[in-house]
C-alpha positions as CSV (number, residue, x, y, z in Angstrom):
1,X,14.0,9.3,-64.8
2,X,11.8,8.8,-67.8
3,X,14.3,10.6,-70.1
4,X,17.3,8.6,-68.8
5,X,15.5,5.3,-69.6
6,X,14.6,6.7,-73.0
7,X,18.2,7.6,-73.7
8,X,19.4,4.2,-72.6
9,X,16.8,2.4,-74.7
10,X,17.9,4.4,-77.7
11,X,21.5,3.5,-77.2
12,X,20.7,-0.2,-76.7
13,X,18.4,-0.2,-79.8
14,X,21.3,1.5,-81.8
15,X,23.7,-1.2,-80.6
16,X,21.2,-4.0,-81.5
17,X,20.9,-2.5,-85.0
18,X,24.6,-2.9,-85.4
19,X,25.4,0.8,-85.2
20,X,24.1,1.3,-88.7
21,X,21.6,4.1,-88.0
22,X,22.2,7.5,-86.7
23,X,22.5,7.5,-82.8
24,X,21.0,10.9,-82.5
25,X,17.9,9.8,-84.5
26,X,17.6,6.7,-82.3
27,X,17.7,8.7,-79.1
28,X,15.4,11.4,-80.2
29,X,12.9,9.0,-81.7
30,X,12.8,10.2,-85.3
31,X,11.7,6.8,-86.6
32,X,8.3,5.2,-86.9
33,X,7.1,3.0,-84.0
34,X,7.0,-0.7,-84.7
35,X,5.3,-2.4,-81.7
36,X,4.5,0.4,-79.2
37,X,2.6,3.7,-79.1
38,X,5.6,5.8,-80.1
39,X,9.3,5.3,-80.7
40,X,10.1,7.2,-77.5
41,X,7.8,4.8,-75.6
42,X,9.6,1.8,-77.2
43,X,12.9,3.3,-76.2
44,X,11.6,3.7,-72.6
45,X,10.5,0.1,-72.4
46,X,13.8,-1.1,-73.7
47,X,15.6,1.1,-71.2
48,X,13.6,-0.2,-68.3
49,X,14.2,-3.8,-69.3
50,X,17.9,-3.1,-69.7
51,X,18.2,-1.6,-66.2
52,X,16.2,-4.5,-64.8
53,X,18.5,-7.0,-66.3
54,X,21.6,-5.2,-65.1
55,X,20.3,-4.9,-61.6
56,X,19.3,-8.6,-61.5
57,X,22.8,-9.6,-62.7
58,X,24.4,-7.4,-60.0
59,X,22.2,-8.8,-57.3
60,X,22.8,-12.4,-58.5
61,X,26.6,-11.9,-58.6
62,X,26.9,-10.2,-55.2
63,X,24.2,-12.1,-53.2
């Protein structure tokens, strides 16, 4: 589950950067960390937040 959130976070980060960086480098964490312990951890946090927002929207729409 950790790696799935990491991959999702890498994809979201790549999209937020305007698709200007290399997707493979984003997912594998080949960049320097800016606000977290490591780039992988930052991708994990972004992935968890993304999944939380998606689940909240789904619950709000259907309930």
